[in-house]
N, C-alpha and C positions, 0 to 999 in steps of 0.2 A: 504494500500500500504506500502510495506517495503522499507526502505531506507538503502542502503548498503554503508558502508564506503569504500573509495578508498585508505585507508592507507595500505601501504605495511606491510607484516608480519615482525616482528623483526628478525634480523639475528640469525641463529642457533649458539649456543655456539661452539667454536672451540675445547674446551677441558673441562674436568671435573671441573677444577678450575674455569673457567668462568661460568659454569653452577651453581656451588655452590654460587658464588657471586650474580648471578641473583636471585636465590631462596632466599638467605639471604636478599637481597634488597627488593624483592617482599613481603616477609613475615617477617618483622623485629621483630615482637613480638613473633614469634614462637620459638625463641631461637635455631634455627637450627645451629648445628656446626658439623664438621666432625672430628671424633676422630681417624680415621685410614683409611687406604687404603686397597687394595686387600690383602688377607691373604691366606696362605696355610692352608690346613686342620690341619696340625700340630700346626701352630700358633693359630688357632681358638681354638683348644683343650687346648693349654696352657692357653689362656685367660679364658676359661670356667672353667678349673681346678682351677686357681687362685681365681676366683670369688666364686666358691662353697666352697673352703677351707676357704676363708675369711669370708663368710656370706652365709650360705645355704639358708636362707629365702630370701635374696636379689636375689640370683641365681634363685630361684623358681618364684619370682615376675617378674624377667626380661624376662625369656623365656616362650613362650607358652608351655603348658603341652603336647607336642607331645611325641610319643613313645620313641624316643631317649633321650629326656630330662628326662622322668620318669626313663629310664634305667640308665642314668648318676646318678640321685639322689639315686636310689636303690644301685648302685655300691658304691657310696660314703658312704652311711649308713652302708653297709656291710664291708667296708674297711677303717674305720676311722683312722687307724694307718698307712695307706699307705703313702708313700712319694709323694711329688709333681710329680716327674718323673713317678711313677707308675700310678698316677691319670691321668696325661697327656696321657700316653700310652693307658690306658683304654678308655679315652674319644675319642682319635683319632680312635681307633678301633670301638667304638660305632657310631661315625660320618660316618665312611666308610661303616658300616653295614646299616645305615639308608639310605645312598645314593644308595646302592645296592638294597634296597627295593623300591627305587623310591621316597623317601622323598625329599622334596625341601630343601635340605641342601647344600648350596653353599660355596665354599672356600672364597668368597668375603663377603658375608653376611650370616652367618651360626650360627644358624637359625635366622630368623627375630624375634627379641625380642618382647614379648607381651608388649603392651603399646606404640608401635612405629607407626609412619606413614612411609610408604615406598612406593616407586613407581619407575617408569621408565619415564624419560623425553622424549620429542619428539626426542631428539638426541640419545636416546637409552641408556642413562647412568642411572645407579641405584642410588637411594638416600634413606637415612633413617634418621629419626629424632626420637631420643629416649628420654623419660623423664629422663633417667638415664645417659645421655651423659654428 
């Protein structure tokens, strides 16, 4: 015979900040921290361009080796003397192409880095924990 608890479900978080606090409290040793919020494709391209220019191997360890990540790496290797602006422009274009192909590249989490835990809460909010955060 099963015994069911009569306890009410906890209230749903009212916003993403409350959800973050709940997750951090529930998993204190996970080291979950939020390093940013929703981004435009352009802003994501800027961050990715800065990362690859600072440390290509870190870039490759951070992101899953999807087609657009391989294309970004190939572009970078072929254009080592490009300016940061040129790199950002190229990466933005590659992200847009990937999205047109149906790749799961979102402006808010683009792409989900390799070595992360990511999901969607019951409230429908996205979350991500990166070992590099």
